[in-house]
GUZA-591476 format. One record per residue: residue in three letters; y, x, z of N, C-alpha, C in turn. Coordinates in steps of 0.1 Angstrom, whole numbers, plus 5000, padded with zeros to 4 digits. Each point is the difference from the previous one (the first is absolute). Example, Ala and Ser with C-alpha at 12.3 -4.5 7.8 and 13.67 -1.06 7.14 Angstrom:
ALA494351325078501249915000501250095000 SER501149964993501150095000501149925008 
//
This chain:
MET498750074998501149945000501650095001 PHE500849964994501350054997501149945006 GLY501050095008501049905005501250124999 LEU501249945004501350085005499950045013 LEU499750125004500150065016501250025001 LEU500449945013501850025003500250175002 PRO501450004995500550155000500750015016 ALA500550115002500550005013501249905003 GLY500849984987501449955002499549855001 TRP499049954998499749865003499849945015 ARG501149925006499649985013499149885004 THR498950055009499249895001500149995019 LEU499549855002500149995013498350005005 GLY499550065010498650025007499750144997 GLY498850015007499250144998498849964990 GLU499250125004498650004994499149905006 ALA500149975014499049925006500949855001 THR500949974994500749895005500149944985 VAL500649884998500149924987501750064996 ASN499750044986501350074994500549894993 ARG501750015002500549934987501550054995 LEU500349974990501050084992501349965005 ASP500750104998501549995010500749964986 ALA500549874996500749944990501150094995 ASP501150045011501250054994499850134993 ALA499150085009499750134995499350004987 ALA499049914997499349994991501049954989 ARG501249924998500749964992500750124995 GLN500550085008500850134999499450114991 LEU498650025004499450064993499549994987 LEU499749864997499849914989500950054988 THR501449995006501049974991499850194992 ARG500250085014500350144993498550054993 LEU498849935000498950074994499949944985 VAL500349874998500049944986501250004991 ARG501150045008501349974991500150114990 PRO499650095001500050094988499350004990 THR499149895002498650004991500349924990 GLY501149885002499949884994499249895001 VAL499350005009498749945005500549895008 ARG499649865001500449915011498749995009 ALA500450015011499150015014500149905009 ARG498749915003500249935010498950025010 LEU500749955015499050075011499749855007 PHE498849995001499649865006499150045014 SER500349955012499350025010498549935001 GLU499450035010498649975000499849865001 THR501249925003499849865003500549934985 GLY500550094990500549964988501449954998 GLU500550045009501749995002500850114990 LEU500849984993500550124993500950055008 LEU499750145001500950095011501350064991 GLY499750034989501150074991500150014985 ASP500949974993499949994987501150114993 SER499550104994501050114996501349964989 GLU499849914998501149964990501049915007 PHE499749955011501149965006500350055014 LEU499850135003500250095010501150124994 SER501150005010500850144995499350125006 GLU500950115000499450135004500050005016 ALA500949905005500050005014498849895005 GLY499649954992498949895008500549894997 ARG501249974998500749854999499949934986 ILE500349895002499849904988501450014992 HIS499950014987501550014993499849904987 SER501049964995500349934992500350034988 VAL499749944988500550044989500849874992 LEU501150034995500549884996499749964986 LEU499949854996499549984986501349984992 PRO499549984988501150004990500749854999 PRO501449994997500549885000499449914992 PRO499949874999499149894990500750034986 GLU501250034996500450034987499650114995 ALA499850125009499650144994498949984988 PRO500350064990498749984988498850065006 ALA499049954993498550055004500150144996 ALA499250065003499650154996499550014984 ALA500550074995499450044985498350005000 GLN499849924990498450004999499750154992 ALA498850015003499350144995500049994984 PRO500150094995500050014988498749934992 LEU499949964987499349944994498550045000 THR499850144997498850084995499650025017 GLU500950015010499250015016499449885003 ARG500649904995499549855006498549994989 ALA500250044988498950004992498850065007 SER500350145004499150075005499249975012 ASP500949925009499449945013499649874996 TRP500049944989499549864998498550064997 ILE500050114988498750034997498950085010 ALA500950055010499150045012499549905008 ARG500949885000499549895012498749934992 GLN500250004986498649924992499250115000 LEU500050125002498950094999499250005014 SER500850005011499650015011499649885007 ARG500149874992499749875009500549985014 ALA501450004999500750005015499949855007 ASP499649904990499649865006499150015009 ARG498950125002499349985008500150055017 PHE501250075001500850015012500749915007 PRO499849985012500849905008501750034998 GLU500949895005501450014997500450075015 TYR501050084994500550065015501249945003 VAL500249955012500949935005500650065012 GLU501450004999500750075011500349905015 ARG499750005010500149895008501050055012 PRO500749915006500950075007499550045013 ASN499049935008499350105009498749985000 PRO499550114993498750024996499250045012 SER499049975000498850045010498850034993 VAL498850065009498850064993499149924993 ARG500249865001499449894992500550004988 ASP501450024996500350034986499550134992 TYR499450105007499450104995498650035004 PRO499249964990498450035004499950135002 GLU500250114995499950124999500350055014 ALA501249945010500350035010499149955012 ALA499449924996498949915009498850084998 SER499750064988499250095002500050135005 ALA501550055003500250135006499549995013 LEU500849865004499850005016498549985005 ARG499249984991498549995003499450144998 GLY501050114998499450144998499950054985 PHE500149924989499650034988501550054990 ASN499750074992500950044987500049844995 ALA501249984993499949894992501250024990 SER500149944988500649994991500449874988 ALA501249994995500049874992501050034993 VAL499949924988500749974988500749874997 ARG501349965000500649904999500950024989 ILE500549894994500950004991501249935002 VAL501050034997501649945004500349894991 ALA501049924998500549914993500350074987 ASP500750115002501050074988498650074989 GLY498750005005498950064994499650145006 ARG500950065008499450105006498749995009 LEU499550135002499050005009500450075014 MET499349945012500350045010498850065009 LEU500150125002498550075003500450035015 SER499049965007500050035015498850075007 GLY500150065009498850095006500049965016 ALA498949995009500449975013498750115007 VAL500650055012499050075009500749975013 PRO498550005009500549995012500850135008 VAL500449965010501050095009499150025014 GLN499450125002499050025010500550075009 ARG499550005013500150125008498749995013 TYR499250104999499150025006498949894997 LYS500050004986498949894994500449855001 GLN501449995009500249865001501149974990 VAL499949874992500849964989500949925008 LEU501350064998501649975005500549914990 GLY499950024990500749914989499750024985 ALA500649964991499750044985501350044995 LEU499950114992500950044989499949954987 VAL501249924995499849974987500950064992 LEU499950074989500650064988500249924989 THR501149944993500249954991501150084988 ARG499249984990500950074986499749944990 ASP501249974993499749934985499650114989 ASN499649954988499450074991501050064989 ARG501450015003500850044989500150124997 ALA499850105010499850144995498950014992 ILE498949945005498950004993500249954986 ALA500349875001500149944984500950094994 ALA501350075000501050074996498650154992 SER499450045010499250114993498949944991 LEU499549905002498949944991500949964987 ARG501149945001501049984987500150104994 GLN500450115008500350134993498850054992 VAL499050015006498550024991499949924991 ARG500249855000500249934990500750004989 TYR501050075002501250044988499050124994 ASP500050095006499250134994498949964992 MET499249925008498749964991500749974986 LEU500749875006500849934984500450104991 THR500750085003500750134991498850084995 ILE499150025006498950074994499149924991 ALA500049885004499249914990500949964986 ALA501350005004500749954989500250164987 ALA500350105006499750134995498550004993 ALA499249995007498650024993499749874987 LEU500649885005500149904987500650064989 GLY501450045002500750054988499450124992 ILE499350095010499150134991498949924994 THR499449925006499149914992500149954990 VAL501249934998500149934989500950124989 LEU500650085003500450114990498950064997 LEU498850025006498950114994499449884993 SER499749875001499649924993500349964986 LEU501850015002500450014986499850134993 TYR500050135006499950104992498750004995 LEU498849975009498649984996499949924987 ALA500849874998499749904994500650044983 GLY501250115002500650074988499250104995 THR499450065011499350154994498449974997 ILE499349905004498749995002499749874994 THR500549885004499649864998500349964986 GLN501450064997500549934987499250094988 PRO499750135002499350084990498849934995 ILE499149995012498849945001500249894992 VAL500749905003500249884995500250034983 ARG500850094995500650004987498550034994 LEU499250115007499050064993498949884999 ALA499649895008499149895000500449904989 ARG501449984997500449914993500050104982 ALA500150115000499650074988498749984997 ALA499050005012498750014997499449894992 ASP500749885009499849874994500450004988 GLU501250024993500350034988498850054990 VAL499850115006499050084990498749924997 ARG499749925013498549904999500249894990 LEU501149944999500649904991500350014988 ALA500250134997500550054987499349964989 ARG500149974990499449974989500350074987 GLU501250044996500650034989500750145003 SER501149985006501050135006499450075010 ARG500550095000499450125011501049995015 PRO500049955009501049995012500050145002 GLU501350025007500350175005500249955015 ILE499250145005499550035017501450075003 PRO500749935009501550095007499450175003 ASP500950075001499650115000500950065014 LEU498950005011500550045014499450145001 GLY499450084990499350145004501250085007 LYS501449994998500950085007500050015016 ARG499549885004499949995014499550135008 GLY498550004996499550145006499149935012 ASP500149915002499149955012498649904992 GLU499249985012498849934991500249874994 ILE501249944999500349864992500450094984 GLY500750115000500150084991498650054992 ASP499150025010498750054993499149874994 LEU500349915008499449864996500749944986 ASN501550054999500149934986499750114992 ASP499950135000499550084989498449984998 ALA499449945008498449974999500049864994 LEU500949925003500249874990500350024988 ARG501050114998500450014986499050044991 SER499450125006498950084991499049884997 MET499549935010499249924999500349864991 THR501149974997500549914994499750094982 ASP500850114999499850044988498750054994 ALA499250055009498549984996499549864997 LEU500349895004499649894999500349954988 TRP501450054994500449944988499650084991 GLN500050105003499250134988498649954997 ARG499449945009498349965000500149874994 ILE500949935000500349854994500150044984 ASN501050104999500250034984498950064997 THR499550105005498750074995499149884994 ILE499849915009498749914996500449914990 GLU501649954999500249934990500050084987 SER500350125002499950094985498650014997 PHE499150035013498750004993499249924995 ALA500549855007499349864992500550004987 ALA501350064998500549974984499250104990 ASP500050135006499350084991498449954998 VAL499549965011498249964998500349894990 ALA500849905000500249904991499950054986 HIS500950114997500650054989498550084994 GLU499650075009498850064998498649934993 LEU499949915008498749894998500449944987 LYS501449954998500049934987499850074986 ASN500050144999499950064988498550024998 PRO499150035006498550004997499849834996 LEU500349935010499849864998500549924988 THR500850064992500749984986499050024991 SER499850145001499250054992498549945002 LEU499749975008498449925003500149884994 ARG501249945000499849844996500349994986 SER500950124996499949994982498750054996 ALA499150085008498850064990499049905002 ILE500049935010498949885002500449884990 GLU501449954998500349934992499650054984 MET500150114998499750064985498549975000 ALA499250055010498550024999499649855001 ALA500749915003499549865000500049934988 ARG500550064988500149944986499050004994 PRO499449894995498749984993499850094987 ASP501350004992499750084989500550155000 LEU499850065015499950135001498750104999 ASP500250084992498750114995499650055015 LYS498750054997499250045013500950135005 GLU500050094989501050135003501049995008 ARG500849914998501449985002500149965018 ARG498549904998500049945012499650095013 ASP499350124994499350105010501050065005 ARG501250044991501150105005500749935010 LEU500149854997500949935013499250005009 MET498649995000499450005011500050115011 VAL500550114992500250135005501350015009 ILE500849934992501250005006500249915014 VAL499249914999500049895011499450085012 MET498850094998499550065009500850145006 ASP500850044992500950105004501149965008 ASP500549834996500949965011499849935011 ILE498349974999499549955015500150125008 ASN499550134995499750145008501450005006 ARG501350014990501050035005500749925011 LEU499749844998500349935011499250035014 ASN498950024999499350025011500550125009 ARG500450124990500350145004501349955009 LEU501149924991501349975006500149945014 ILE498949884998499949975016499650035009 SER498950124999499550045012501250125004 ASP500550054991501050075005501249975004 ILE500749864997500749915008499649985012 SER498449975003499649955011500250135009 ASP499650124996500150135010501450025004 ALA500749954988501750065003500449905011 SER499849875001500449885010499550045010 ARG498950065004499350045015500350155005 LEU500650064990500050135004500950005012 ASP501249965000501250005014498850005010 ALA499549875004499249955010499050115004 GLU499250074989498950075003500750135006 LEU501450054996500150135002500749995013 MET500649895005500149975013498950015014 ARG499149934994498850005010499050104997 GLY500350094989499050114998500450135012 GLU498750045006500050125006500950124995 VAL500650055007500650124998499550125007 LYS499450104990499650125009499950104993 PRO499850145005500450124991498849994989 VAL500550074988499150014986499950144996 ASP499150034996499650134995500450024986 LEU501350014998500449984987499650114989 HIS499450105006499150134988498949964999 GLY499349905009498749974995499849884994 LEU501149915001500249874990500350074985 LEU501050064999500250044987499150084995 ALA499450095006498850094993499149904994 ASP499449915011498749914996500549934988 MET501449904998500549974988500150074989 ALA500450155001499650064988499350064995 ARG498750015008498650014995499449864992 HIS500449915006499749854991500550024987 TYR501550005000500750014988499750094990 THR499550125005499350114992499149954991 ILE499149945005498749964995500349884990 SER500749885007500149884993501450014989 ALA501050084999500850024993499750084986 ALA499250105004499350094990499249934989 GLN499249905008498949934990500949894995 LYS500949955005500849874993501150034988 ALA500750085006501550044992500050154995 GLY499150065006499950164997501450065006 VAL500349945011501150085009499550075010 GLU500850135004499350065011501049985011 VAL499249995014500949985010500150135010 ASP500950075002500150105010500849985011 PHE499350045013500349995013500650135006 ARG501150045004500550125006500649955012 VAL499950125010500650025013501050075002 THR501349965005501050145003500649995015 ALA499449915008500049975011499150055012 ASN500650045010498850065010499649895008 PRO498750015007499749885009500350035011 PRO500449885010498949884996500849904992 PHE499249924996500149894989500049865005 SER500549985012500049885003501349904998 ALA499749904995501449894997499849895008 HIS501149915000500349925008499749864989 GLY498949905003499949894990498649975001 HIS499649944991498449954998499750054986 ASP498950065004499450074986499849914992 GLY499349875000499849904993501449974989 ARG501250005004501249954994500450114992 TYR499850135006500650144991498950024989 GLY498849955003499350024989500149914990 GLN500249885001500949894992501250044989 VAL501050095011500850044993499850124987 PHE499150095009499850104989499249994988 ARG499049895002499149964989501149934989 ASN500849925006501249904988500550124995 VAL500750115005500750084994499350094990 ILE498750045006499050074990499749934986 ASP499849855005499349924987501249984991 ASN501450005005501149974994499850154991 ALA500350105004499950134992498850014988 LEU498949955004499249974989500249934991 SER500649885001500249924988501150064992 PHE500650115005501350034989499350184999 SER499050055004499550104996499350034988 PRO500550094988499250004989498550105003 PRO499149964990498750095005500250144998 GLY499450075008500150125001501250075011 SER500749915007501050025007499550065014 ARG501050015009499850045015500849895007 ILE499449965011500749935011500050125011 THR500950025007500050115012500449885012 VAL499150065011500249945012500750095008 GLU500950015007500550135011500549925011 LEU499450085010500449965017500650115005 GLY501549995006500650085004500849955013 ARG501050065007500749925010501250075002 GLU501049915004501250055000500350115012 PRO501150075001499950105012500449915012 ARG499650115010500649975016499149855004 GLY498849984996499449905004500249864994 GLY500750034987500249864995498949914997 PRO500349924987498849934996498950074988 PHE499149924998499150074990500449984986 VAL499950074993500749974985498850004992 VAL499549884991499050004991500649984985 THR499750084990500649994988498949984991 ILE500249914993499049964985500650034987 ASP499650064991500950074990499049984988 ASP500349934991499249964985500650074990 GLU499750004990500550054989500449904988 GLY500149865002500449924993501250004993 PRO500449894996501750004992500849985012 GLY500049995012501149975007500349875002 ILE500750005010500849865003501549984992 PRO500349914994501449974998500950025013 GLU501150084997501150035012500449885004 GLU500449884993500649885006499049935006 ASN498450035001499049945008499550065009 LEU500550095005499350095010499849955014 GLU501149895001499949935010499249855003 SER500649944984499249894998498649994999 ILE499450114998498650004999499249945016 PHE500950015008499449965016500249865003 ALA500849914987500149895004498749934995 ARG500049895007498749874997500049974985 PHE498649994994499649984988500850094989 TYR500750105006500250094987498950084994 SER499949994988498950064991500650044987 GLU499750144998500550044986498850104997 ARG499049984993498950074999499449994984 PRO499550154995499349994989499249844995 VAL500049994989499349884991498549985007 GLU499250104999498649975004500049985014 HIS500950035009499949965011500749875004 PHE500649914991500549865000499049895009 GLY500749975013499549915004498950005009 GLN499950165004499050065008500850045012 HIS501349985004500650005011501049895004 SER500349985012501149875001501050035006 GLY500450154999501650025004500149995015 LEU499049995010500150025012499950105007 GLY499250104994499550135009501150105005 LEU500850044991500950075004501149945015 SER500249874996500749925009499350005013 ILE498649994999499350005013499850135008 CYS500150094990499850155006501650025008 ARG501249964997501150015005499949935013 GLN499649884999500049905011499150075011 ILE499050054999499250095009500550135006 MET500650084991500850125003501349975010 GLU500649884996501249975010499649965013 THR499049945001499249945013499650115008 TYR499350084995500050135006500850095006 GLY501150014994500850075001500550124990 GLY499349994990500150084986500649934990 SER500050084990500749984987499150044987 ILE500549924988499350064990501050004988 ALA500250094990500849994992499650064985 ALA500649994991499650044988501150074990 ILE499650134992501150094996499050024987 ASN500950084989499350054987499950155004 ARG499050064997500250164997500250034985 ARG500950105003500750064985499850155003 ALA499850024983500350164999501050075000 PRO500350104999501050065000501349934988 ASP499349984990501149954989499949865001 GLY499649935012500349865003498949894991 GLU499050094994498849914997499349935012 VAL499949864999499249975010498350034999 LEU499650075014498650044999499249875006 GLY500349905007499249925007500849945011 ALA499449895008500649935011499550075012 ARG500950005009499650065014500249885009 PHE498849975008500249915011500150075014 THR501249995010499850065012499849895013 ILE498950045006499749925010500450095015 ARG500949935008500150055015499649945011 VAL498950065006499249975009500350035013 PRO500149905009500750075017498750065005 ALA500550095007498650105007499949945012 ALA498550025007499949915013500850055011 GLY500549905005500950035014501350064996 SER500450014989501349994995501049904998 ARG499349865000500649874999500849965010 LYS501449985001500649945012500149834996 
//
């Protein structure tokens, strides 16, 4: 149990073995001196519940003093500022002040008016919170006054919450200022992010929708690549993807037109031959010649359709194909041995294989596709090489770990200068009469597509003598070395 032990200045009547009582006059004087500097109102009740002293109505000499009231016509005190009243109203709403009992200032208070004082007279510390009519809270605490463990009275200390409310109000103002600053920063940051991130992404999304819905014209993707951030990277990737998409669409449209054109020629010839062969008055010898033309056109159509099918599947097969090191020397050596036998028997052309590079000969790619490229180029050279001529296949390499260089030279009539690049176009074919209809014109186009997929290249030039005479054609194929492709 806690209580207020009487100091030396408190006058009491009685001793340790007798009944003690407070000296009312001395208690009032000491009460005034103790509580006056603190600004707390103190009330002292006797053990019988009588009010012995009230610090608000006691002078320093312990006498009652009076305070003049303002005249009735005096203006009322100015109201508190609006912000302060609003803050107090919010505080009352948050604190649920209606749950506190009302504080009533009584002219002759007794211990019955203060339950906490009654608890203190029973030897217990107690406290209470009440609400004043103007909205202030009145805080009070009561402790027993004891001497030799005997309760002689109750001391009730009372103070309103204005100082606490002012401190809380200042804290609320500070928190409100911080919240307003945070809100302002958030709004500015949101506007900045909306201008630098959201709007560019919305522009890119709209451009993507325009590309998706486009039918004839090509929509333009906005250029945001100068930003240098992730959105700039996304913009570059989207522009590259769109360019590749339109290029692929144009290629497909061009390929479809070329296929229709190439199929139309043999079909027209085939139709004419069949119509002529169906005439009843046609002699047997002429009909036999027409049937030979029909068979040639059918074989040409079959070859053309097969090559078109291979070319249309080439992209997907190249993407799905496994990439691994290729022994370029072994591949070319085996191919040269094969052509040495077959070319000498069919066309009387010699195939010579030379190596000017040092091992290893490991290339980046796929041996089957590289074999397709070399066969197409050698077959092309055979179709232009006269009997008794030579085709030279040479394997070299560029310095400082560069790509391998495969050159295939023939001794034919060469290539017209204006067609050195167009021979790699689809369906281009310019061959001797005896080879007419045996090639679809897709071979060299497929070769370039394969080499570009693996990071290599293929080109054609004419070999010339010192006097400018054309000695034949040369195809140069650059094959990336294994481990060097980035």
